[in-house]
C-alpha positions as a printed Julia matrix, in Angstrom:
222×3 Matrix{Float64}:
  92.26   89.41  121.13
  89.23   87.77  119.99
  86.44   89.2   117.75
  84.96   85.92  116.66
  82.55   83.89  118.22
  84.93   80.98  120.2
  82.48   78.3   119.31
  82.75   79.08  115.14
  83.01   76.08  113.21
  82.24   73.9   116.26
  82.57   70.01  114.85
  82.89   71.56  111.29
  85.93   72.03  109.12
  87.28   75.66  108.38
  89.65   76.9   106.35
  92.12   79.72  107.02
  93.39   82.09  104.65
  96.94   83.2   105.21
  98.5    86.38  103.15
 102.3    87.58  103.22
 103.95   90.26  101.98
 105.47   88.37   99.72
 106.14   84.64   98.19
 109.28   84.03  100.17
 107.5    85.12  103.43
 104.81   82.79  102.7
 107.07   79.83  102.17
 108.54   80.66  105.46
 105.14   80.72  107.45
 103.63   77.61  105.58
 107.08   76.17  106.62
 107.03   77.79  110.3
 103.04   76.35  110.79
 102.68   72.84  109.13
 104.41   69.78  109.96
 105.57   69.07  106.92
 102.87   67.92  104.61
 102.72   70.91  102.72
 100.63   70.91   99.24
 102.49   73.32   96.95
 100.48   74.94   93.91
 101.33   77.52   91.62
  99.0    79.52   90.63
  99.72   83.65   89.76
 101.22   83.51   92.85
 102.08   79.98   95.35
  99.45   78.21   97.26
 100.9    76.22  100.13
  98.27   74.08  101.59
  98.63   71.83  104.78
  95.78   70.73  107.7
  97.65   71.35  111.1
  98.12   73.12  113.31
  94.53   73.83  115.21
  93.34   77.45  114.81
  93.23   79.34  117.84
  90.35   81.2   117.14
  88.72   78.64  116.74
  89.76   75.72  118.52
  86.53   73.76  118.52
  87.06   73.15  114.55
  87.51   69.19  113.72
  89.95   69.97  111.42
  91.72   72.86  109.8
  92.93   73.68  106.06
  95.55   76.75  106.09
  95.97   78.37  102.56
  99.03   80.19  102.82
  99.77   82.63   99.87
 101.17   86.18   98.99
 100.46   89.05   97.38
 103.78   91.37   95.9
 104.14   94.56   98.0
 100.83   96.86   97.45
  98.03   95.85   95.52
  96.83   99.53   94.29
  98.41  102.6    93.0
  96.96  105.86   93.1
  96.43  108.02   90.32
  94.2   110.78   88.79
  91.1   110.38   86.99
  91.4   110.77   83.59
  89.79  114.56   82.91
  93.39  115.71   85.05
  95.59  114.02   83.1
  96.38  116.21   80.7
  99.4   118.52   81.24
  98.09  121.27   79.04
  94.79  121.89   79.65
  94.69  121.03   83.81
  96.08  123.55   85.9
  99.03  122.26   87.77
  97.01  124.25   91.03
  94.12  122.27   90.5
  95.44  119.09   91.12
  95.95  119.94   94.81
  91.97  119.28   95.07
  91.23  116.56   92.46
  90.21  113.85   93.13
  92.34  110.69   93.48
  91.54  107.11   92.26
  93.12  103.45   92.99
  94.21  101.21   90.45
  95.0    97.49   90.74
  99.16   97.36   90.52
  98.32   93.92   88.66
  94.7    93.22   88.15
  96.09   89.34   87.97
  96.99   89.42   91.97
  93.86   91.12   92.96
  92.2    87.88   90.96
  94.18   85.4    93.15
  93.35   87.01   96.13
  89.67   86.9    95.34
  89.91   83.27   94.37
  91.5    81.82   97.26
  89.17   83.67   99.91
  86.18   82.61   98.34
  84.41   80.47  100.84
  87.25   80.9   103.76
  85.94   80.8   107.34
  89.28   83.27  108.66
  91.82   85.66  106.76
  95.19   86.13  108.55
  97.12   88.97  107.54
 100.75   88.61  107.82
 102.54   92.16  106.55
 105.11   93.61  107.72
 104.56   95.39  110.86
 105.02   99.3   110.16
 102.76  101.47  108.06
 103.13  100.26  105.07
 102.56   96.64  106.06
  99.05   97.51  108.05
  97.8    99.24  104.19
  98.61   96.53  102.62
  96.59   94.69  105.18
  93.58   96.51  104.03
  94.26   96.36  100.73
  94.02   92.87  100.37
  90.71   93.09  102.85
  89.49   95.41  100.07
  89.88   92.83   97.45
  88.6    89.37   99.17
  86.92   90.13  103.18
  83.15   90.55  101.12
  84.23   86.55   99.82
  84.69   85.0   103.27
  82.0    82.36  104.28
  78.77   84.04  105.51
  78.56   86.59  102.59
  78.74   90.31  102.15
  79.57   92.89  105.6
  81.75   94.21  107.71
  80.3    91.47  110.08
  83.39   89.32  108.44
  85.81   91.68  109.85
  85.26   90.04  113.63
  87.12   86.64  111.57
  89.93   88.94  110.02
  93.32   88.5   112.26
  96.96   90.06  112.19
  99.89   88.46  112.85
 102.78   90.09  114.59
 106.15   89.04  113.8
 109.67   90.29  113.81
 111.51   86.99  112.36
 110.18   84.37  110.25
 112.32   81.37  112.11
 109.63   79.21  113.45
 109.56   79.89  116.84
 108.86   83.31  116.04
 105.89   82.44  113.36
 104.67   79.88  115.56
 104.35   82.5   118.64
 102.84   85.18  116.19
 100.19   83.12  115.19
  99.4    81.9   118.79
  98.71   85.46  119.37
  96.89   86.89  116.84
  95.86   90.74  117.13
  93.61   92.76  114.46
  95.14   95.32  111.74
  95.19   99.21  112.28
  93.25  101.07  110.38
  94.97  104.08  111.91
  98.21  103.44  110.53
  96.83  102.24  107.21
  95.16  105.4   106.85
  97.93  107.57  107.48
  99.73  105.65  104.51
  97.19  106.66  102.46
  97.24  110.12  103.36
 101.01  109.99  102.93
 100.18  108.46   99.44
  97.81  111.28   97.98
 100.32  113.93   99.28
 103.29  112.33   97.27
 100.99  111.94   94.04
  99.52  115.54   93.89
 102.96  117.72   95.43
 104.85  115.28   92.85
 102.82  115.95   89.68
 101.76  119.43   90.4
 105.89  120.47   91.03
 106.75  118.41   87.72
 103.98  120.16   85.21
 104.64  123.34   86.74
 108.62  123.2    86.25
 108.05  122.08   83.13
 105.92  124.58   82.43
 108.11  127.18   83.43
 110.97  125.87   81.61
 109.54  125.3    78.52
 108.36  129.21   78.43
 111.09  130.41   78.83
 113.33  127.86   76.82
 111.34  126.65   73.84
 114.11  124.62   72.69
 114.9   122.66   75.89
 113.5   119.09   74.85
 115.89  119.16   71.93
């Protein structure tokens, strides 16, 4: 699926930032794509750099720098704003209408993605091929897509691709690389909905249950 200009980067050096779901997958991707000349850099998360193979979505580029790194699972978690944190003053029923906020699981991972993505020409996402993986894809894009070469804006999404694979041996990695598609926003949104439901039902029930039993058994905590 080609969504970017096939002539992008003609005669120029381009940079591809590959992001996997965990460091071991990033290493397997680097080993599967490169021809052995990998420069390893240990930052917040490992980064593997190499200059081959050509990028199928920009075949006219004169050379390609690949940077392969990863996240460590989800980049963000969901929670309630501070005004809803009190177990005493907030009725559990209010939580079902309350807004939610996303918080970085680790701020260092967000900064790592932003540092490595800055100025890159393309982003290739290598998350697991399930709904959670699709959700993490868009968490990554929320962190760093605006830092791609060409400035901010949704137009950068044309230069974002997603690899679909079921194994991490070199032949499957190569096949996925040659047949890049796009991440699925609808699957990602379904995980957003599930996360919000899990938070609201779980917290509301926990608070209701605690209030219910503490009102009847005053020495419950002891």
